[in-house]
C-alpha positions, 0 to 999 in steps of 0.5 A: 500500500502506498502512503497516499492510500492511508489518507482520506480521499480528499487529502489524496486529491489535494496533495496532488492539486495545484494551489488554484485547484486547492483554493477552488476545492476548499473555498472559504475553508482553508484560508490561513488567515494570519499567515505570519510565520512564528518569529522564532522558537522559544524556550518555554518555562520548564516545570519539574514534576518531581520537585514541583514548586507551587510558586513557579507553577503559579507564575508560569500559568499566569505569565505564559499559560504553557510550559514544558514538563520534565521528570513526569515519570512516564517510562521512555520505553512506553513513550517509544512503543506508543509513538511506534503504534500510533504511526503504524495504526494511522498508516493503515489504509483509510478504509481499514481505519474506518472499519477497525477504529470503532466504538468507543474509539472513533476515527476522524479527519478534517477537523479536531472538533468532535461531537460528544459521541466522537464523530467529526463535526460536519458542517463546520466551515473550516478544514484542518489538514489532519486526521486522528483517533479519539480515545475516551479513556473511561470506555477504552476497556470496551474496545475489542478487536481481533487485529493484534496491532490494535490489541497492543495499541489499546494496551499502550493507550491504557497505560499511557492514560493512567500516567496522564491522569496522575500527572493532570491530577497532580498539577491541578491540585497544585494549581488549586492551592495557588488559586486558593479555591474552596473545596466545593469549587475545586472538587468537581473542577477536574474529573479523571473520568472525562479524560481522553486521548487524541492522536493526530497525524498531519500530512506533509507536502506542498499543502504546508504553504496552503493550509493549517494542520490545526488552525488558531484556537484555544482548548476547551479543557481544564488542562491539555498535555501534548507529546509531540514528535521531533518534526515540530510545528506547534506555535502559540501566541504571546505578547502579540507574536507567534512563537514556535515550541521546540520539540524536545524528546522525553518531555511533555508540553502542558497548556491551560484550557478555557475551563481553567481560565474560567475557574481561576477568574482569568488569573490563568489564561487559556493559551491560543495556539496552532499547528503548521504542517511541514513540507518534508515530513508528517507530524504526529502528536499524542494529546490528552485533555481533561474536563470538569465533572459532567453537570458541575457548574462553573462559578466565577466572578467573571462569567455567568454560571455554566457547565462544560456541556453548555460550553461545548454546545455553544462552541459547536453551534458557533463553529457551524454557523460562524466558522470559528469558536467564540469560546468564553466570551459567550459567557462573560458577564455583561459582554456584548458578543 
C-alpha cells in the first residue's frame, strides 16, 4: 500500500492539486488567515514534576499559560512503543481505519472538533489538514478487536492514560492551592473520568504553504498535555507574536484550557495556539485533555454560571454557523458578543 492510500480521499486529491485547484476545492475553508510565520522558537518555562514548586507553577500559568514538563515519570520505553503504534495504526489504509477504529474509539479527519459521541463535526466551515483517533479513556476497556496491532495499541493507550491522569491530577491540585479555591469549587473542577486521548497525524507536502494542520484556537479543557514528535510545528501566541515550541524528546508540553481560565477568574489564561504542517515530513502528536465533572457548574466572578456541556454546545453551534469558536466570551458577564 502506498502512503497516499492511508489518507482520506480528499487529502489524496489535494496533495496532488495545484494551489488554484486547492483554493477552488476548499473555498472559504482553508484560508490561513494570519499567515505570519512564528518569529522564532522559544524556550518555554520548564516545570519539574518531581520537585514541583507551587510558586513557579503559579507564575508560569499566569505569565505564559504553557510550559514544558520534565521528570513526569512516564517510562521512555512506553513513550517509544506508543509513538511506534500510533504511526503504524494511522498508516493503515483509510478504509481499514474506518472499519477497525470503532466504538468507543472513533476515527476522524478534517477537523479536531468532535461531537460528544466522537464523530467529526460536519458542517463546520473550516478544514484542518489532519486526521486522528479519539480515545475516551473511561470506555477504552470496551474496545475489542481481533487485529493484534490494535490489541497492543489499546494496551499502550491504557497505560499511557493512567500516567496522564496522575500527572493532570497532580498539577491541578497544585494549581488549586495557588488559586486558593474552596473545596466545593475545586472538587468537581477536574474529573479523571472525562479524560481522553487524541492522536493526530498531519500530512506533509506542498499543502504546508496552503493550509493549517490545526488552525488558531484555544482548548476547551481544564488542562491539555501534548507529546509531540521531533518534526515540530506547534506555535502559540504571546505578547502579540507567534512563537514556535521546540520539540524536545522525553518531555511533555502542558497548556491551560478555557475551563481553567474560567475557574481561576482569568488569573490563568487559556493559551491560543496552532499547528503548521511541514513540507518534508508528517507530524504526529499524542494529546490528552481533561474536563470538569459532567453537570458541575462553573462559578466565577467573571462569567455567568455554566457547565462544560453548555460550553461545548455553544462552541459547536458557533463553529457551524460562524466558522470559528467564540469560546468564553459567550459567557462573560455583561459582554456584548
